[in-house]
C-alpha positions in Angstrom: 46.0 61.2 53.4 43.1 59.4 51.4 41.3 59.1 55.1 41.1 63.0 55.3 38.4 63.9 52.5 36.2 61.2 54.0 36.5 62.9 57.6 35.8 66.2 55.9 32.5 64.9 54.4 31.7 62.9 57.7 32.3 66.1 60.1 30.8 69.0 58.2 27.7 66.5 57.1 27.2 65.4 60.6 27.1 68.7 62.0 24.7 70.2 58.9 22.4 67.0 59.6 22.4 67.6 63.3 21.7 71.4 62.9 18.8 70.6 60.1 17.7 67.8 62.5 17.3 69.8 65.6 15.8 72.8 63.6 13.0 70.0 62.8 12.8 69.3 66.5 14.3 65.8 65.9 17.4 64.3 67.7 20.9 65.5 66.0 22.0 61.6 65.7 19.1 61.1 63.8 20.5 63.8 61.3 23.8 62.3 61.4 22.5 58.8 60.6 20.5 60.3 57.4 23.9 62.3 56.7 25.6 58.9 56.5 22.8 57.6 54.1 22.9 60.8 51.7 26.8 60.9 51.6 27.1 57.0 51.6 24.4 54.8 49.4 23.1 57.9 47.8 25.8 60.2 46.4 28.6 57.5 46.7 31.0 60.2 48.0 32.4 57.7 51.1 32.5 54.0 51.3 32.8 51.8 54.1 36.6 52.0 55.4 38.3 49.8 58.6 39.8 53.0 59.8 36.5 54.9 59.6 35.2 52.0 61.5 37.5 51.5 64.1 37.3 55.5 64.7 33.7 55.0 64.9 34.0 52.2 67.8 36.1 54.5 69.9 33.1 57.0 69.2 30.7 54.5 70.8 33.0 53.8 73.7 33.2 57.6 74.9 29.6 57.6 74.1 28.7 54.5 76.6 31.1 56.7 79.4 29.8 59.3 79.1 26.4 58.1 79.2 27.2 55.8 82.3 28.5 59.3 84.2 25.4 60.9 83.7 23.5 58.1 85.9 23.5 58.6 89.3 24.1 55.5 91.4 22.6 57.1 94.6 19.3 58.1 92.7 19.4 54.9 90.7 18.9 52.9 94.0 15.9 55.1 95.2 14.3 54.5 91.7 14.4 50.3 92.4 10.8 50.4 92.6 8.6 52.5 90.5 11.5 53.0 87.7 12.6 49.3 87.7 9.1 48.1 87.6 8.3 50.3 84.6 11.8 49.4 83.0 11.5 45.7 83.4 8.2 45.4 82.0 9.0 47.9 79.0 12.4 45.2 78.4 10.6 41.8 79.3 7.4 42.3 76.7 9.6 43.8 73.7 12.5 41.3 73.9 9.9 38.8 73.8 7.8 39.8 71.3 11.1 40.7 69.4 12.3 37.4 69.5 8.9 35.7 68.4 8.6 38.0 65.9 12.1 37.2 64.3 11.2 33.5 64.5 8.0 34.1 62.7 9.7 36.0 60.1 12.1 33.1 59.4 15.1 34.8 60.8 17.5 31.8 62.8 17.2 32.1 66.6 20.4 34.4 67.2 19.3 36.6 64.5 15.8 36.7 66.6 17.8 37.4 69.8 19.3 40.3 68.6 16.3 41.7 67.2 14.6 41.3 70.9 17.6 43.1 72.1 17.3 46.1 69.8 13.9 46.3 70.6 14.5 46.9 74.2 16.4 50.1 74.8 15.0 53.4 75.2 16.0 56.7 73.9 14.0 59.3 75.9 15.8 62.5 74.5 12.7 63.0 72.0 10.3 62.3 74.3 12.1 64.4 77.3 11.9 67.4 74.6 8.6 67.0 73.4 6.9 67.0 77.3 9.2 69.9 78.1 7.8 72.0 75.4 4.2 71.3 76.5 5.3 71.9 79.9 4.7 68.6 81.4 8.2 67.2 82.3 7.3 67.4 86.0 4.1 65.4 86.0 3.9 61.8 87.4 3.9 60.7 83.8 7.2 62.6 83.0 9.1 61.7 86.1 8.5 58.2 85.7 9.4 58.1 82.1 13.0 59.8 82.9 13.1 57.4 86.2 12.5 54.3 83.8 14.9 55.6 81.5 17.8 55.4 84.0 17.0 51.8 84.7 16.0 51.0 81.1 20.1 52.1 79.8 21.3 50.0 82.7 19.2 46.9 81.7 19.8 47.5 77.6 23.7 47.2 78.3 23.0 43.9 80.5 20.9 42.3 77.4 23.7 43.3 74.9 26.4 41.8 77.3 24.4 38.6 78.1 23.3 38.5 74.1 27.4 38.7 73.2 28.2 36.1 75.5 25.8 33.6 74.9 24.6 33.8 71.2 27.5 31.1 69.9 26.4 27.7 68.3 26.7 24.8 70.6 25.6 26.8 73.5 23.9 25.3 76.5 22.1 26.3 79.9 25.3 25.1 82.0 27.3 27.5 79.9 24.6 30.2 80.0 24.9 30.1 84.0 28.6 30.4 83.9 28.4 33.1 81.2 25.8 35.1 84.0 27.8 34.4 86.9 30.8 35.7 85.2 28.9 39.0 84.0 27.5 39.7 87.7 31.0 39.3 89.0 32.4 41.7 86.4 29.5 44.1 87.3 29.9 43.5 91.3 33.7 44.0 91.2 33.7 47.0 89.0 30.9 48.8 91.0 32.1 47.7 94.2 35.9 48.0 94.0 36.1 50.7 91.2 34.2 53.0 93.3 36.9 53.5 95.7 40.0 52.9 93.2 38.9 55.3 90.5 39.0 58.4 92.7 42.8 57.5 93.5 43.6 57.3 89.9 41.6 60.9 89.2 43.9 62.3 92.2 46.8 61.3 90.6 45.8 62.5 87.1 45.3 65.9 88.9 48.9 65.7 90.0 49.9 64.8 86.9 48.0 67.9 85.4 50.4 70.3 87.1 53.5 68.5 85.4 52.4 67.4 82.2 50.1 68.6 80.0 46.6 67.1 79.9 47.8 64.5 82.3 44.6 63.9 83.7 42.8 63.7 80.3 45.0 61.2 79.0 44.6 59.3 82.2 41.0 59.4 82.0 41.5 58.1 78.2 43.8 55.4 79.5 40.9 54.4 82.1 38.3 54.2 79.5 40.2 51.9 77.3 41.6 49.9 80.0 37.9 49.0 81.1 36.9 48.6 77.9 39.4 45.8 77.2 39.1 44.1 80.4 35.5 43.7 79.8 36.2 42.7 76.0 38.7 40.0 77.2 36.2 38.1 79.5 33.8 37.9 76.4 32.0 40.9 77.0 31.3 43.9 74.6 33.8 46.9 74.7 31.0 49.5 75.6 30.0 47.1 78.9 33.5 48.3 80.4 33.0 52.0 79.4 29.6 52.5 80.7 30.5 50.6 84.0 33.4 53.2 84.5 31.2 56.1 83.4 28.7 54.6 86.3 31.5 54.7 88.9 33.3 57.9 87.9 32.7 60.9 90.1 31.8 64.2 87.8 33.1 66.6 90.3 36.5 65.1 90.0 37.1 65.6 86.5 36.7 69.1 86.1 37.5 70.7 82.7 38.1 67.5 81.6 34.6 66.4 81.2 34.4 69.0 78.9 37.2 67.9 76.9 35.7 64.2 76.7 32.7 65.9 75.1 34.6 67.9 72.5 36.5 64.7 71.9 33.2 62.9 71.7 30.7 64.7 70.4 32.7 66.6 68.3 34.9 64.0 66.5 34.4 60.5 67.1 30.8 59.8 68.0 29.4 61.6 64.7 31.7 59.4 62.8 30.2 56.4 64.5 26.5 57.5 63.6 27.4 58.9 60.0 29.0 55.6 59.5 26.3 53.5 60.6 24.2 55.5 57.9 26.4 54.5 55.3 25.5 50.9 56.1 21.8 51.2 55.0 21.1 50.1 51.8 18.1 52.4 50.8 17.5 49.8 48.2 16.1 47.6 50.3 13.5 49.8 52.1 10.5 49.6 49.7 10.6 46.2 49.0 10.8 45.1 52.4 8.2 47.7 53.3 5.3 45.5 54.5 8.2 43.9 56.8 9.8 47.1 57.9 5.8 48.2 59.0 5.3 45.1 60.8 8.6 45.3 62.7 7.6 49.2 63.9 4.1 48.0 64.9 5.4 45.3 67.2 8.3 48.0 68.2 5.1 50.2 69.2 3.0 47.8 70.7 5.6 45.8 73.0 6.7 48.9 74.7 3.2 50.6 74.8 2.0 47.2 76.6 4.7 46.6 78.9 5.1 50.1 80.4 1.3 50.3 80.6 1.0 47.4 82.5 4.3 48.6 84.6 3.3 51.9 85.2 -0.6 51.4 86.1 -0.3 50.3 89.8 1.8 53.8 90.5 -0.4 56.5 88.1 -3.8 54.5 88.5 -4.6 56.6 85.5 -5.1 54.7 82.1 -4.3 58.0 80.2 -0.9 58.5 82.4 -0.2 54.8 81.7 -0.4 55.4 78.0 1.4 58.8 77.9 4.4 56.8 79.6 4.0 53.9 77.4 4.1 55.9 74.1 6.9 58.2 76.0 9.1 55.0 76.3 8.8 53.9 72.2 11.7 55.7 70.8 14.6 53.9 70.1 17.8 55.3 68.7 21.2 55.5 70.3 21.7 52.3 72.2 19.6 50.4 69.7 21.9 51.5 66.8 25.0 50.4 68.6 23.5 46.9 69.5 22.4 46.5 65.8 26.0 47.8 64.8 27.5 45.2 67.1 25.3 42.4 65.9 26.2 43.1 62.2 30.2 43.3 62.7 29.5 40.1 65.0 27.9 38.4 61.7 24.7 37.7 63.2 22.6 40.6 61.8 22.9 40.7 57.6 23.2 43.6 55.6 20.1 43.9 54.7 18.3 43.3 57.9 20.4 46.0 59.5 18.9 48.8 56.9 15.7 47.4 57.8 16.2 47.5 61.5 17.6 50.9 61.4 14.8 52.3 59.4 12.5 51.1 62.3 14.5 52.8 64.7 14.5 56.1 62.8 10.5 55.7 62.2 10.0 55.3 65.9 11.5 58.8 66.6 9.6 60.4 64.0 6.1 59.2 65.3 6.5 59.3 68.9 6.3 62.9 69.3 2.7 62.9 66.7 1.2 60.2 69.2 2.4 61.8 72.5 1.3 65.5 71.5 -2.2 64.2 70.7 -2.5 61.9 73.7 -1.4 64.9 75.8 -4.1 67.1 74.4 -6.6 64.5 74.8 -5.9 64.2 78.3 -6.0 67.9 78.9 -9.4 68.1 76.9 -11.0 65.4 79.3 
């Protein structure tokens, strides 16, 4: 019964925190993260717990399945020119500078690789909202940001997959080639054959629905866990399998089950993950490490802006439009926190560094809209 009291605080606190964050025009997930800080390190209401941690892991598995399901593979193929160039540049530069910064700060090579990985994925929810409020979402910059975000999500998962498979002592280039080929083969097999098999499973699930209560829902959950387990069994992350299953799952075959997955995910398991991540932030390290936080924040901004600016300039032919795209791709949150938490669980990121990194991620979300609105007004005036 001891688990019930923490869950009450987590669920109510997550929704109140999310409500307050959205009232302040910030992502709800930021409110959930700060709720974890308040009810964990500040008030000491809840502490780390293995069962809550396990429930949080189920939450990120559901989250990444839903994220993959919202990516249209056919549209993704059409974006492989403008979107992929911007995303590739916006991933390569932050990853490289993140690794170099980690080494400069005295972090070991594996910690530095994770820092580079954390700085790569973009969370454009806040950018999308800001552009929509200014009625600029359908501009060239807005369209390129949304297109690049699709490719960026997939690259972020791929980088995490490669990181987890390679950051091992004694790892060499030959092993890297083997692991890379395994990853490519896994992606290919899932996308090529899964696209044909998954609809048949869903058809069987709908058949079960007529005979067993919530038969399709149970089957979809089992598929998510199965794909996650297969990915994990070959040395990849659990979320890689869930994300790939989401990519190949036809939404029109799910019906009400999609809503039920959202209810289970966003109403229960996903908030647990982000609140739990907040409880792991040690606020006592923020002030002593403020110069380090500001340095990482500067690199986080500079690397995304530079990479996406260079990648988008051939398509926009406008310095201002390309700057808007660069700043619009700066926020990092959901996927970056997932990578940071996996790095912490794997022993590559210490508790102190986790606190530093999550503080930086939160600041990118707070600061980006201010720069974006100022730049949009400057563009309009000129």
